[in-house]
PDB file of N, CA, C and O in Angstrom, chain B, residues numbered from 101:
ATOM      1  N   UNK B 101      44.561 -16.985  31.194  1.00  0.00           N
ATOM      2  CA  UNK B 101      43.137 -16.681  31.224  1.00  0.00           C
ATOM      3  C   UNK B 101      42.596 -16.736  29.802  1.00  0.00           C
ATOM      4  O   UNK B 101      43.224 -16.237  28.868  1.00  0.00           O
ATOM      5  N   UNK B 102      41.449 -17.334  29.653  1.00  0.00           N
ATOM      6  CA  UNK B 102      40.858 -17.473  28.324  1.00  0.00           C
ATOM      7  C   UNK B 102      40.214 -16.171  27.887  1.00  0.00           C
ATOM      8  O   UNK B 102      39.929 -15.294  28.703  1.00  0.00           O
ATOM      9  N   UNK B 103      39.989 -16.060  26.591  1.00  0.00           N
ATOM     10  CA  UNK B 103      39.318 -14.874  26.057  1.00  0.00           C
ATOM     11  C   UNK B 103      37.910 -14.768  26.600  1.00  0.00           C
ATOM     12  O   UNK B 103      37.444 -13.674  26.917  1.00  0.00           O
ATOM     13  N   UNK B 104      37.217 -15.915  26.713  1.00  0.00           N
ATOM     14  CA  UNK B 104      35.847 -15.900  27.237  1.00  0.00           C
ATOM     15  C   UNK B 104      35.826 -15.382  28.665  1.00  0.00           C
ATOM     16  O   UNK B 104      34.907 -14.654  29.039  1.00  0.00           O
ATOM     17  N   UNK B 105      36.833 -15.745  29.484  1.00  0.00           N
ATOM     18  CA  UNK B 105      36.915 -15.243  30.849  1.00  0.00           C
ATOM     19  C   UNK B 105      37.096 -13.740  30.873  1.00  0.00           C
ATOM     20  O   UNK B 105      36.460 -13.042  31.662  1.00  0.00           O
ATOM     21  N   UNK B 106      37.974 -13.239  29.999  1.00  0.00           N
ATOM     22  CA  UNK B 106      38.182 -11.798  29.914  1.00  0.00           C
ATOM     23  C   UNK B 106      36.892 -11.113  29.481  1.00  0.00           C
ATOM     24  O   UNK B 106      36.494 -10.111  30.075  1.00  0.00           O
ATOM     25  N   UNK B 107      36.234 -11.647  28.448  1.00  0.00           N
ATOM     26  CA  UNK B 107      34.998 -11.040  27.960  1.00  0.00           C
ATOM     27  C   UNK B 107      33.917 -11.062  29.028  1.00  0.00           C
ATOM     28  O   UNK B 107      33.161 -10.100  29.159  1.00  0.00           O
ATOM     29  N   UNK B 108      33.832 -12.137  29.786  1.00  0.00           N
ATOM     30  CA  UNK B 108      32.830 -12.241  30.837  1.00  0.00           C
ATOM     31  C   UNK B 108      33.066 -11.176  31.897  1.00  0.00           C
ATOM     32  O   UNK B 108      32.127 -10.493  32.307  1.00  0.00           O
ATOM     33  N   UNK B 109      34.289 -11.028  32.338  1.00  0.00           N
ATOM     34  CA  UNK B 109      34.589 -10.000  33.346  1.00  0.00           C
ATOM     35  C   UNK B 109      34.352  -8.600  32.796  1.00  0.00           C
ATOM     36  O   UNK B 109      33.841  -7.727  33.498  1.00  0.00           O
ATOM     37  N   UNK B 110      34.724  -8.391  31.544  1.00  0.00           N
ATOM     38  CA  UNK B 110      34.543  -7.082  30.917  1.00  0.00           C
ATOM     39  C   UNK B 110      33.058  -6.739  30.830  1.00  0.00           C
ATOM     40  O   UNK B 110      32.655  -5.633  31.191  1.00  0.00           O
ATOM     41  N   UNK B 111      32.249  -7.674  30.357  1.00  0.00           N
ATOM     42  CA  UNK B 111      30.812  -7.433  30.241  1.00  0.00           C
ATOM     43  C   UNK B 111      30.194  -7.266  31.627  1.00  0.00           C
ATOM     44  O   UNK B 111      29.324  -6.416  31.815  1.00  0.00           O
ATOM     45  N   UNK B 112      30.628  -8.057  32.586  1.00  0.00           N
ATOM     46  CA  UNK B 112      30.114  -7.927  33.952  1.00  0.00           C
ATOM     47  C   UNK B 112      30.447  -6.543  34.503  1.00  0.00           C
ATOM     48  O   UNK B 112      29.618  -5.927  35.172  1.00  0.00           O
ATOM     49  N   UNK B 113      31.638  -6.060  34.231  1.00  0.00           N
ATOM     50  CA  UNK B 113      32.015  -4.718  34.702  1.00  0.00           C
ATOM     51  C   UNK B 113      31.165  -3.648  34.027  1.00  0.00           C
ATOM     52  O   UNK B 113      30.734  -2.697  34.679  1.00  0.00           O
ATOM     53  N   UNK B 114      30.919  -3.796  32.717  1.00  0.00           N
ATOM     54  CA  UNK B 114      30.074  -2.826  32.013  1.00  0.00           C
ATOM     55  C   UNK B 114      28.659  -2.816  32.574  1.00  0.00           C
ATOM     56  O   UNK B 114      28.015  -1.769  32.639  1.00  0.00           O
ATOM     57  N   UNK B 115      28.178  -3.994  32.981  1.00  0.00           N
ATOM     58  CA  UNK B 115      26.833  -4.115  33.537  1.00  0.00           C
ATOM     59  C   UNK B 115      26.805  -3.813  35.033  1.00  0.00           C
ATOM     60  O   UNK B 115      25.762  -3.902  35.681  1.00  0.00           O
ATOM     61  N   UNK B 116      27.968  -3.455  35.565  1.00  0.00           N
ATOM     62  CA  UNK B 116      28.105  -3.159  36.995  1.00  0.00           C
ATOM     63  C   UNK B 116      27.671  -4.345  37.859  1.00  0.00           C
ATOM     64  O   UNK B 116      26.954  -4.195  38.848  1.00  0.00           O
ATOM     65  N   UNK B 117      28.131  -5.523  37.447  1.00  0.00           N
ATOM     66  CA  UNK B 117      27.855  -6.751  38.181  1.00  0.00           C
ATOM     67  C   UNK B 117      29.142  -7.241  38.827  1.00  0.00           C
ATOM     68  O   UNK B 117      30.219  -7.162  38.236  1.00  0.00           O
ATOM     69  N   UNK B 118      29.015  -7.741  40.033  1.00  0.00           N
ATOM     70  CA  UNK B 118      30.142  -8.389  40.688  1.00  0.00           C
ATOM     71  C   UNK B 118      29.867  -9.885  40.693  1.00  0.00           C
ATOM     72  O   UNK B 118      28.913 -10.347  41.317  1.00  0.00           O
ATOM     73  N   UNK B 119      30.703 -10.632  39.998  1.00  0.00           N
ATOM     74  CA  UNK B 119      30.526 -12.076  39.918  1.00  0.00           C
ATOM     75  C   UNK B 119      31.513 -12.769  40.843  1.00  0.00           C
ATOM     76  O   UNK B 119      32.708 -12.476  40.836  1.00  0.00           O
ATOM     77  N   UNK B 120      30.999 -13.678  41.623  1.00  0.00           N
ATOM     78  CA  UNK B 120      31.859 -14.514  42.457  1.00  0.00           C
ATOM     79  C   UNK B 120      32.566 -15.513  41.550  1.00  0.00           C
ATOM     80  O   UNK B 120      32.093 -15.775  40.443  1.00  0.00           O
ATOM     81  N   UNK B 121      33.695 -16.081  41.995  1.00  0.00           N
ATOM     82  CA  UNK B 121      34.420 -17.052  41.147  1.00  0.00           C
ATOM     83  C   UNK B 121      33.545 -18.220  40.698  1.00  0.00           C
ATOM     84  O   UNK B 121      33.670 -18.674  39.560  1.00  0.00           O
ATOM     85  N   UNK B 122      32.665 -18.715  41.565  1.00  0.00           N
ATOM     86  CA  UNK B 122      31.800 -19.823  41.140  1.00  0.00           C
ATOM     87  C   UNK B 122      30.788 -19.372  40.087  1.00  0.00           C
ATOM     88  O   UNK B 122      30.390 -20.158  39.228  1.00  0.00           O
ATOM     89  N   UNK B 123      30.374 -18.108  40.156  1.00  0.00           N
ATOM     90  CA  UNK B 123      29.464 -17.591  39.119  1.00  0.00           C
ATOM     91  C   UNK B 123      30.201 -17.448  37.795  1.00  0.00           C
ATOM     92  O   UNK B 123      29.645 -17.729  36.733  1.00  0.00           O
ATOM     93  N   UNK B 124      31.456 -17.012  37.861  1.00  0.00           N
ATOM     94  CA  UNK B 124      32.251 -16.908  36.631  1.00  0.00           C
ATOM     95  C   UNK B 124      32.410 -18.275  35.980  1.00  0.00           C
ATOM     96  O   UNK B 124      32.307 -18.399  34.760  1.00  0.00           O
ATOM     97  N   UNK B 125      32.659 -19.297  36.786  1.00  0.00           N
ATOM     98  CA  UNK B 125      32.845 -20.632  36.201  1.00  0.00           C
ATOM     99  C   UNK B 125      31.534 -21.178  35.650  1.00  0.00           C
ATOM    100  O   UNK B 125      31.542 -21.963  34.702  1.00  0.00           O
ATOM    101  N   UNK B 126      30.409 -20.773  36.232  1.00  0.00           N
ATOM    102  CA  UNK B 126      29.109 -21.249  35.729  1.00  0.00           C
ATOM    103  C   UNK B 126      28.685 -20.474  34.481  1.00  0.00           C
ATOM    104  O   UNK B 126      28.205 -21.062  33.512  1.00  0.00           O
ATOM    105  N   UNK B 127      28.866 -19.145  34.512  1.00  0.00           N
ATOM    106  CA  UNK B 127      28.402 -18.324  33.393  1.00  0.00           C
ATOM    107  C   UNK B 127      29.402 -18.266  32.249  1.00  0.00           C
ATOM    108  O   UNK B 127      29.026 -17.933  31.125  1.00  0.00           O
ATOM    109  N   UNK B 128      30.659 -18.580  32.506  1.00  0.00           N
ATOM    110  CA  UNK B 128      31.684 -18.530  31.455  1.00  0.00           C
ATOM    111  C   UNK B 128      31.332 -19.370  30.240  1.00  0.00           C
ATOM    112  O   UNK B 128      31.349 -18.853  29.123  1.00  0.00           O
ATOM    113  N   UNK B 129      31.011 -20.659  30.419  1.00  0.00           N
ATOM    114  CA  UNK B 129      30.654 -21.478  29.252  1.00  0.00           C
ATOM    115  C   UNK B 129      29.391 -20.961  28.542  1.00  0.00           C
ATOM    116  O   UNK B 129      29.305 -21.009  27.315  1.00  0.00           O
ATOM    117  N   UNK B 130      28.422 -20.473  29.309  1.00  0.00           N
ATOM    118  CA  UNK B 130      27.207 -19.940  28.691  1.00  0.00           C
ATOM    119  C   UNK B 130      27.540 -18.714  27.850  1.00  0.00           C
ATOM    120  O   UNK B 130      27.037 -18.555  26.738  1.00  0.00           O
ATOM    121  N   UNK B 131      28.391 -17.853  28.393  1.00  0.00           N
ATOM    122  CA  UNK B 131      28.789 -16.657  27.670  1.00  0.00           C
ATOM    123  C   UNK B 131      29.579 -17.032  26.415  1.00  0.00           C
ATOM    124  O   UNK B 131      29.422 -16.410  25.365  1.00  0.00           O
ATOM    125  N   UNK B 132      30.428 -18.056  26.535  1.00  0.00           N
ATOM    126  CA  UNK B 132      31.188 -18.528  25.376  1.00  0.00           C
ATOM    127  C   UNK B 132      30.283 -19.039  24.274  1.00  0.00           C
ATOM    128  O   UNK B 132      30.544 -18.788  23.098  1.00  0.00           O
ATOM    129  N   UNK B 133      29.212 -19.760  24.633  1.00  0.00           N
ATOM    130  CA  UNK B 133      28.294 -20.259  23.594  1.00  0.00           C
ATOM    131  C   UNK B 133      27.541 -19.110  22.934  1.00  0.00           C
ATOM    132  O   UNK B 133      27.220 -19.176  21.748  1.00  0.00           O
ATOM    133  N   UNK B 134      27.261 -18.069  23.691  1.00  0.00           N
ATOM    134  CA  UNK B 134      26.607 -16.888  23.102  1.00  0.00           C
ATOM    135  C   UNK B 134      27.546 -16.235  22.096  1.00  0.00           C
ATOM    136  O   UNK B 134      27.129 -15.869  20.997  1.00  0.00           O
ATOM    137  N   UNK B 135      28.820 -16.090  22.475  1.00  0.00           N
ATOM    138  CA  UNK B 135      29.797 -15.494  21.545  1.00  0.00           C
ATOM    139  C   UNK B 135      29.977 -16.363  20.313  1.00  0.00           C
ATOM    140  O   UNK B 135      30.126 -15.840  19.209  1.00  0.00           O
ATOM    141  N   UNK B 136      29.967 -17.689  20.479  1.00  0.00           N
ATOM    142  CA  UNK B 136      30.061 -18.590  19.325  1.00  0.00           C
ATOM    143  C   UNK B 136      28.871 -18.397  18.385  1.00  0.00           C
ATOM    144  O   UNK B 136      29.030 -18.435  17.165  1.00  0.00           O
ATOM    145  N   UNK B 137      27.688 -18.191  18.948  1.00  0.00           N
ATOM    146  CA  UNK B 137      26.503 -17.968  18.119  1.00  0.00           C
ATOM    147  C   UNK B 137      26.639 -16.661  17.343  1.00  0.00           C
ATOM    148  O   UNK B 137      26.274 -16.598  16.169  1.00  0.00           O
ATOM    149  N   UNK B 138      27.160 -15.618  17.990  1.00  0.00           N
ATOM    150  CA  UNK B 138      27.376 -14.359  17.276  1.00  0.00           C
ATOM    151  C   UNK B 138      28.386 -14.536  16.143  1.00  0.00           C
ATOM    152  O   UNK B 138      28.249 -13.930  15.081  1.00  0.00           O
ATOM    153  N   UNK B 139      29.390 -15.363  16.374  1.00  0.00           N
ATOM    154  CA  UNK B 139      30.365 -15.632  15.316  1.00  0.00           C
ATOM    155  C   UNK B 139      29.689 -16.307  14.129  1.00  0.00           C
ATOM    156  O   UNK B 139      30.014 -16.008  12.979  1.00  0.00           O
ATOM    157  N   UNK B 140      28.744 -17.222  14.400  1.00  0.00           N
ATOM    158  CA  UNK B 140      28.001 -17.857  13.302  1.00  0.00           C
ATOM    159  C   UNK B 140      27.164 -16.832  12.550  1.00  0.00           C
ATOM    160  O   UNK B 140      27.061 -16.890  11.325  1.00  0.00           O
ATOM    161  N   UNK B 141      26.568 -15.896  13.279  1.00  0.00           N
ATOM    162  CA  UNK B 141      25.756 -14.872  12.625  1.00  0.00           C
ATOM    163  C   UNK B 141      26.595 -13.978  11.715  1.00  0.00           C
ATOM    164  O   UNK B 141      26.114 -13.500  10.688  1.00  0.00           O
ATOM    165  N   UNK B 142      27.854 -13.756  12.099  1.00  0.00           N
ATOM    166  CA  UNK B 142      28.743 -12.936  11.261  1.00  0.00           C
ATOM    167  C   UNK B 142      29.014 -13.590   9.917  1.00  0.00           C
ATOM    168  O   UNK B 142      29.367 -12.902   8.958  1.00  0.00           O
ATOM    169  N   UNK B 143      28.854 -14.913   9.827  1.00  0.00           N
ATOM    170  CA  UNK B 143      29.117 -15.638   8.586  1.00  0.00           C
ATOM    171  C   UNK B 143      27.982 -15.502   7.575  1.00  0.00           C
ATOM    172  O   UNK B 143      28.163 -15.835   6.404  1.00  0.00           O
ATOM    173  N   UNK B 144      26.820 -15.021   8.002  1.00  0.00           N
ATOM    174  CA  UNK B 144      25.677 -14.901   7.098  1.00  0.00           C
ATOM    175  C   UNK B 144      25.911 -13.837   6.042  1.00  0.00           C
ATOM    176  O   UNK B 144      26.518 -12.801   6.312  1.00  0.00           O
ATOM    177  N   UNK B 145      25.426 -14.099   4.838  1.00  0.00           N
ATOM    178  CA  UNK B 145      25.496 -13.126   3.757  1.00  0.00           C
ATOM    179  C   UNK B 145      24.285 -12.202   3.865  1.00  0.00           C
ATOM    180  O   UNK B 145      23.157 -12.605   3.581  1.00  0.00           O
ATOM    181  N   UNK B 146      24.528 -10.979   4.272  1.00  0.00           N
ATOM    182  CA  UNK B 146      23.435 -10.022   4.439  1.00  0.00           C
ATOM    183  C   UNK B 146      23.514  -8.897   3.416  1.00  0.00           C
ATOM    184  O   UNK B 146      22.855  -7.867   3.565  1.00  0.00           O
ATOM    185  N   UNK B 147      24.322  -9.097   2.378  1.00  0.00           N
ATOM    186  CA  UNK B 147      24.393  -8.067   1.342  1.00  0.00           C
ATOM    187  C   UNK B 147      23.030  -7.969   0.658  1.00  0.00           C
ATOM    188  O   UNK B 147      22.389  -8.984   0.380  1.00  0.00           O
ATOM    189  N   UNK B 148      22.609  -6.776   0.398  1.00  0.00           N
ATOM    190  CA  UNK B 148      21.314  -6.564  -0.237  1.00  0.00           C
ATOM    191  C   UNK B 148      20.176  -6.432   0.762  1.00  0.00           C
ATOM    192  O   UNK B 148      19.048  -6.134   0.369  1.00  0.00           O
ATOM    193  N   UNK B 149      20.446  -6.645   2.040  1.00  0.00           N
ATOM    194  CA  UNK B 149      19.409  -6.469   3.058  1.00  0.00           C
ATOM    195  C   UNK B 149      19.585  -5.111   3.721  1.00  0.00           C
ATOM    196  O   UNK B 149      20.695  -4.707   4.069  1.00  0.00           O
ATOM    197  N   UNK B 150      18.478  -4.424   3.887  1.00  0.00           N
ATOM    198  CA  UNK B 150      18.553  -3.127   4.548  1.00  0.00           C
ATOM    199  C   UNK B 150      18.594  -3.319   6.056  1.00  0.00           C
ATOM    200  O   UNK B 150      17.923  -4.203   6.589  1.00  0.00           O
ATOM    201  N   UNK B 151      19.378  -2.493   6.747  1.00  0.00           N
ATOM    202  CA  UNK B 151      19.407  -2.588   8.201  1.00  0.00           C
ATOM    203  C   UNK B 151      18.044  -2.230   8.780  1.00  0.00           C
ATOM    204  O   UNK B 151      17.349  -1.357   8.260  1.00  0.00           O
ATOM    205  N   UNK B 152      17.672  -2.900   9.846  1.00  0.00           N
ATOM    206  CA  UNK B 152      16.408  -2.604  10.503  1.00  0.00           C
ATOM    207  C   UNK B 152      16.638  -2.423  11.991  1.00  0.00           C
ATOM    208  O   UNK B 152      17.588  -2.959  12.561  1.00  0.00           O
ATOM    209  N   UNK B 153      15.754  -1.660  12.609  1.00  0.00           N
ATOM    210  CA  UNK B 153      15.830  -1.472  14.053  1.00  0.00           C
ATOM    211  C   UNK B 153      14.937  -2.473  14.763  1.00  0.00           C
ATOM    212  O   UNK B 153      15.082  -2.696  15.965  1.00  0.00           O
ATOM    213  N   UNK B 154      14.015  -3.076  14.027  1.00  0.00           N
ATOM    214  CA  UNK B 154      13.096  -4.037  14.624  1.00  0.00           C
ATOM    215  C   UNK B 154      12.777  -5.098  13.575  1.00  0.00           C
ATOM    216  O   UNK B 154      12.632  -4.768  12.398  1.00  0.00           O
ATOM    217  N   UNK B 155      12.664  -6.358  13.972  1.00  0.00           N
ATOM    218  CA  UNK B 155      12.473  -7.417  12.977  1.00  0.00           C
ATOM    219  C   UNK B 155      11.121  -7.385  12.270  1.00  0.00           C
ATOM    220  O   UNK B 155      11.001  -7.891  11.154  1.00  0.00           O
ATOM    221  N   UNK B 156      10.111  -6.807  12.893  1.00  0.00           N
ATOM    222  CA  UNK B 156       8.800  -6.709  12.244  1.00  0.00           C
ATOM    223  C   UNK B 156       8.367  -5.250  12.259  1.00  0.00           C
ATOM    224  O   UNK B 156       8.723  -4.511  13.178  1.00  0.00           O
ATOM    225  N   UNK B 157       7.606  -4.825  11.257  1.00  0.00           N
ATOM    226  CA  UNK B 157       7.183  -3.427  11.229  1.00  0.00           C
ATOM    227  C   UNK B 157       6.302  -3.108  12.439  1.00  0.00           C
ATOM    228  O   UNK B 157       5.441  -3.899  12.825  1.00  0.00           O
ATOM    229  N   UNK B 158       6.535  -1.943  13.020  1.00  0.00           N
ATOM    230  CA  UNK B 158       5.733  -1.498  14.156  1.00  0.00           C
ATOM    231  C   UNK B 158       4.697  -0.498  13.676  1.00  0.00           C
ATOM    232  O   UNK B 158       4.974   0.338  12.816  1.00  0.00           O
ATOM    233  N   UNK B 159       3.520  -0.589  14.230  1.00  0.00           N
ATOM    234  CA  UNK B 159       2.444   0.329  13.879  1.00  0.00           C
ATOM    235  C   UNK B 159       2.002   1.029  15.147  1.00  0.00           C
ATOM    236  O   UNK B 159       1.797   0.394  16.182  1.00  0.00           O
ATOM    237  N   UNK B 160       1.856   2.332  15.061  1.00  0.00           N
ATOM    238  CA  UNK B 160       1.406   3.091  16.211  1.00  0.00           C
ATOM    239  C   UNK B 160      -0.074   2.798  16.447  1.00  0.00           C
ATOM    240  O   UNK B 160      -0.898   3.001  15.555  1.00  0.00           O
ATOM    241  N   UNK B 161      -0.410   2.326  17.635  1.00  0.00           N
ATOM    242  CA  UNK B 161      -1.782   1.926  17.916  1.00  0.00           C
ATOM    243  C   UNK B 161      -2.551   2.979  18.714  1.00  0.00           C
ATOM    244  O   UNK B 161      -3.648   2.707  19.202  1.00  0.00           O
ATOM    245  N   UNK B 162      -1.994   4.154  18.845  1.00  0.00           N
ATOM    246  CA  UNK B 162      -2.707   5.203  19.569  1.00  0.00           C
ATOM    247  C   UNK B 162      -3.733   5.862  18.660  1.00  0.00           C
ATOM    248  O   UNK B 162      -3.611   5.836  17.436  1.00  0.00           O
ATOM    249  N   UNK B 163      -4.716   6.433  19.267  1.00  0.00           N
ATOM    250  CA  UNK B 163      -5.759   7.097  18.491  1.00  0.00           C
ATOM    251  C   UNK B 163      -5.230   8.433  17.964  1.00  0.00           C
ATOM    252  O   UNK B 163      -4.298   8.994  18.540  1.00  0.00           O
ATOM    253  N   UNK B 164      -5.798   8.937  16.905  1.00  0.00           N
ATOM    254  CA  UNK B 164      -5.367  10.255  16.414  1.00  0.00           C
ATOM    255  C   UNK B 164      -5.800  11.342  17.404  1.00  0.00           C
ATOM    256  O   UNK B 164      -6.813  11.206  18.091  1.00  0.00           O
ATOM    257  N   UNK B 165      -5.030  12.402  17.463  1.00  0.00           N
ATOM    258  CA  UNK B 165      -5.381  13.520  18.333  1.00  0.00           C
ATOM    259  C   UNK B 165      -6.651  14.183  17.825  1.00  0.00           C
ATOM    260  O   UNK B 165      -6.827  14.391  16.625  1.00  0.00           O
ATOM    261  N   UNK B 166      -7.527  14.509  18.756  1.00  0.00           N
ATOM    262  CA  UNK B 166      -8.761  15.219  18.418  1.00  0.00           C
ATOM    263  C   UNK B 166      -9.069  16.198  19.545  1.00  0.00           C
ATOM    264  O   UNK B 166      -8.937  15.868  20.724  1.00  0.00           O
ATOM    265  N   UNK B 167      -9.471  17.373  19.177  1.00  0.00           N
ATOM    266  CA  UNK B 167      -9.831  18.382  20.174  1.00  0.00           C
ATOM    267  C   UNK B 167     -11.166  17.985  20.784  1.00  0.00           C
ATOM    268  O   UNK B 167     -12.154  17.769  20.082  1.00  0.00           O
ATOM    269  N   UNK B 168     -11.169  17.894  22.106  1.00  0.00           N
ATOM    270  CA  UNK B 168     -12.389  17.557  22.829  1.00  0.00           C
ATOM    271  C   UNK B 168     -12.517  18.502  24.015  1.00  0.00           C
ATOM    272  O   UNK B 168     -11.522  19.063  24.474  1.00  0.00           O
ATOM    273  N   UNK B 169     -13.719  18.677  24.506  1.00  0.00           N
ATOM    274  CA  UNK B 169     -13.860  19.545  25.677  1.00  0.00           C
ATOM    275  C   UNK B 169     -13.151  18.925  26.888  1.00  0.00           C
ATOM    276  O   UNK B 169     -13.170  17.707  27.066  1.00  0.00           O
ATOM    277  N   UNK B 170     -12.535  19.756  27.704  1.00  0.00           N
ATOM    278  CA  UNK B 170     -11.831  19.260  28.879  1.00  0.00           C
ATOM    279  C   UNK B 170     -12.612  19.634  30.137  1.00  0.00           C
ATOM    280  O   UNK B 170     -13.639  20.309  30.075  1.00  0.00           O
ATOM    281  N   UNK B 171     -12.097  19.178  31.277  1.00  0.00           N
ATOM    282  CA  UNK B 171     -12.743  19.485  32.544  1.00  0.00           C
ATOM    283  C   UNK B 171     -12.641  20.981  32.837  1.00  0.00           C
ATOM    284  O   UNK B 171     -11.635  21.614  32.514  1.00  0.00           O
ATOM    285  N   UNK B 172     -13.668  21.535  33.440  1.00  0.00           N
ATOM    286  CA  UNK B 172     -13.522  22.912  33.915  1.00  0.00           C
ATOM    287  C   UNK B 172     -12.445  22.952  35.004  1.00  0.00           C
ATOM    288  O   UNK B 172     -12.247  21.966  35.714  1.00  0.00           O
ATOM    289  N   UNK B 173     -11.766  24.057  35.136  1.00  0.00           N
ATOM    290  CA  UNK B 173     -10.660  24.165  36.077  1.00  0.00           C
ATOM    291  C   UNK B 173     -11.101  23.854  37.505  1.00  0.00           C
ATOM    292  O   UNK B 173     -10.381  23.168  38.230  1.00  0.00           O
ATOM    293  N   UNK B 174     -12.247  24.337  37.917  1.00  0.00           N
ATOM    294  CA  UNK B 174     -12.725  24.084  39.283  1.00  0.00           C
ATOM    295  C   UNK B 174     -12.893  22.589  39.535  1.00  0.00           C
ATOM    296  O   UNK B 174     -12.537  22.097  40.605  1.00  0.00           O
ATOM    297  N   UNK B 175     -13.431  21.868  38.562  1.00  0.00           N
ATOM    298  CA  UNK B 175     -13.650  20.439  38.728  1.00  0.00           C
ATOM    299  C   UNK B 175     -12.320  19.667  38.745  1.00  0.00           C
ATOM    300  O   UNK B 175     -12.177  18.695  39.487  1.00  0.00           O
ATOM    301  N   UNK B 176     -11.356  20.099  37.932  1.00  0.00           N
ATOM    302  CA  UNK B 176     -10.051  19.440  37.899  1.00  0.00           C
ATOM    303  C   UNK B 176      -9.324  19.616  39.230  1.00  0.00           C
ATOM    304  O   UNK B 176      -8.613  18.711  39.665  1.00  0.00           O
ATOM    305  N   UNK B 177      -9.490  20.756  39.875  1.00  0.00           N
ATOM    306  CA  UNK B 177      -8.804  21.036  41.134  1.00  0.00           C
ATOM    307  C   UNK B 177      -9.591  20.567  42.356  1.00  0.00           C
ATOM    308  O   UNK B 177      -9.091  20.659  43.477  1.00  0.00           O
ATOM    309  N   UNK B 178     -10.798  20.072  42.164  1.00  0.00           N
ATOM    310  CA  UNK B 178     -11.675  19.739  43.276  1.00  0.00           C
ATOM    311  C   UNK B 178     -11.061  18.716  44.236  1.00  0.00           C
ATOM    312  O   UNK B 178     -11.184  18.881  45.449  1.00  0.00           O
ATOM    313  N   UNK B 179     -10.415  17.684  43.742  1.00  0.00           N
ATOM    314  CA  UNK B 179      -9.837  16.644  44.599  1.00  0.00           C
ATOM    315  C   UNK B 179      -8.355  16.857  44.895  1.00  0.00           C
ATOM    316  O   UNK B 179      -7.726  15.995  45.508  1.00  0.00           O
ATOM    317  N   UNK B 180      -7.790  17.971  44.478  1.00  0.00           N
ATOM    318  CA  UNK B 180      -6.375  18.233  44.734  1.00  0.00           C
ATOM    319  C   UNK B 180      -6.157  18.479  46.220  1.00  0.00           C
ATOM    320  O   UNK B 180      -6.927  19.218  46.834  1.00  0.00           O
ATOM    321  N   UNK B 181      -5.124  17.877  46.817  1.00  0.00           N
ATOM    322  CA  UNK B 181      -4.861  18.132  48.238  1.00  0.00           C
ATOM    323  C   UNK B 181      -4.563  19.602  48.513  1.00  0.00           C
ATOM    324  O   UNK B 181      -4.911  20.124  49.572  1.00  0.00           O
ATOM    325  N   UNK B 182      -3.917  20.267  47.556  1.00  0.00           N
ATOM    326  CA  UNK B 182      -3.614  21.693  47.729  1.00  0.00           C
ATOM    327  C   UNK B 182      -3.596  22.355  46.362  1.00  0.00           C
ATOM    328  O   UNK B 182      -3.079  21.805  45.390  1.00  0.00           O
ATOM    329  N   UNK B 183      -4.173  23.550  46.312  1.00  0.00           N
ATOM    330  CA  UNK B 183      -4.135  24.327  45.069  1.00  0.00           C
ATOM    331  C   UNK B 183      -4.229  25.806  45.417  1.00  0.00           C
ATOM    332  O   UNK B 183      -4.755  26.191  46.462  1.00  0.00           O
ATOM    333  N   UNK B 184      -3.706  26.616  44.512  1.00  0.00           N
ATOM    334  CA  UNK B 184      -3.749  28.072  44.700  1.00  0.00           C
ATOM    335  C   UNK B 184      -3.629  28.733  43.343  1.00  0.00           C
ATOM    336  O   UNK B 184      -2.844  28.298  42.500  1.00  0.00           O
ATOM    337  N   UNK B 185      -4.392  29.766  43.132  1.00  0.00           N
ATOM    338  CA  UNK B 185      -4.320  30.511  41.875  1.00  0.00           C
ATOM    339  C   UNK B 185      -4.641  29.664  40.665  1.00  0.00           C
ATOM    340  O   UNK B 185      -4.126  29.927  39.578  1.00  0.00           O
ATOM    341  N   UNK B 186      -5.480  28.652  40.823  1.00  0.00           N
ATOM    342  CA  UNK B 186      -5.853  27.797  39.706  1.00  0.00           C
ATOM    343  C   UNK B 186      -4.800  26.764  39.343  1.00  0.00           C
ATOM    344  O   UNK B 186      -4.872  26.165  38.270  1.00  0.00           O
ATOM    345  N   UNK B 187      -3.812  26.541  40.224  1.00  0.00           N
ATOM    346  CA  UNK B 187      -2.731  25.596  39.954  1.00  0.00           C
ATOM    347  C   UNK B 187      -2.653  24.552  41.065  1.00  0.00           C
ATOM    348  O   UNK B 187      -3.022  24.825  42.208  1.00  0.00           O
ATOM    349  N   UNK B 188      -2.170  23.350  40.723  1.00  0.00           N
ATOM    350  CA  UNK B 188      -1.908  22.325  41.718  1.00  0.00           C
ATOM    351  C   UNK B 188      -0.662  22.711  42.508  1.00  0.00           C
ATOM    352  O   UNK B 188       0.310  23.192  41.926  1.00  0.00           O
ATOM    353  N   UNK B 189      -0.675  22.511  43.811  1.00  0.00           N
ATOM    354  CA  UNK B 189       0.512  22.721  44.629  1.00  0.00           C
ATOM    355  C   UNK B 189       1.038  21.325  44.989  1.00  0.00           C
ATOM    356  O   UNK B 189       0.324  20.500  45.560  1.00  0.00           O
ATOM    357  N   UNK B 190       2.306  21.088  44.638  1.00  0.00           N
ATOM    358  CA  UNK B 190       2.922  19.790  44.886  1.00  0.00           C
ATOM    359  C   UNK B 190       4.191  19.976  45.714  1.00  0.00           C
ATOM    360  O   UNK B 190       4.778  21.058  45.718  1.00  0.00           O
ATOM    361  N   UNK B 191       4.616  18.925  46.413  1.00  0.00           N
ATOM    362  CA  UNK B 191       5.841  19.052  47.200  1.00  0.00           C
ATOM    363  C   UNK B 191       7.054  19.290  46.296  1.00  0.00           C
ATOM    364  O   UNK B 191       7.117  18.777  45.179  1.00  0.00           O
ATOM    365  N   UNK B 192       7.997  20.059  46.784  1.00  0.00           N
ATOM    366  CA  UNK B 192       9.234  20.314  46.050  1.00  0.00           C
ATOM    367  C   UNK B 192      10.080  19.049  46.096  1.00  0.00           C
ATOM    368  O   UNK B 192      10.315  18.507  47.176  1.00  0.00           O
ATOM    369  N   UNK B 193      10.544  18.565  44.935  1.00  0.00           N
ATOM    370  CA  UNK B 193      11.340  17.351  44.901  1.00  0.00           C
ATOM    371  C   UNK B 193      12.754  17.604  44.372  1.00  0.00           C
ATOM    372  O   UNK B 193      13.597  16.708  44.429  1.00  0.00           O
ATOM    373  N   UNK B 194      13.024  18.789  43.868  1.00  0.00           N
ATOM    374  CA  UNK B 194      14.337  19.108  43.333  1.00  0.00           C
ATOM    375  C   UNK B 194      14.916  20.223  44.173  1.00  0.00           C
ATOM    376  O   UNK B 194      14.272  21.248  44.400  1.00  0.00           O
ATOM    377  N   UNK B 195      16.129  20.017  44.631  1.00  0.00           N
ATOM    378  CA  UNK B 195      16.801  21.056  45.424  1.00  0.00           C
ATOM    379  C   UNK B 195      17.529  22.008  44.520  1.00  0.00           C
ATOM    380  O   UNK B 195      18.157  22.954  44.996  1.00  0.00           O
TER     381      UNK B 195
END
């Protein structure tokens, strides 16, 4: 058995995938080319580069928090299917 075959089965097991033999023969070469590409990436000189979690800087696009008036409690509960004591009543989902 080739290393690529072992790696394919191992990765499939980690991903909780069941591959039929014909799928293994089809995906095996594709998986091998992916591993070959990773081997090429290992050859790059990355000394002096800082590790990053994302290739481009991310900027938070949410608005800043600001205190604003909210709905009165009666109006917030007006369309609730069930409420009591100023609270929403919802079905129990956790036993």
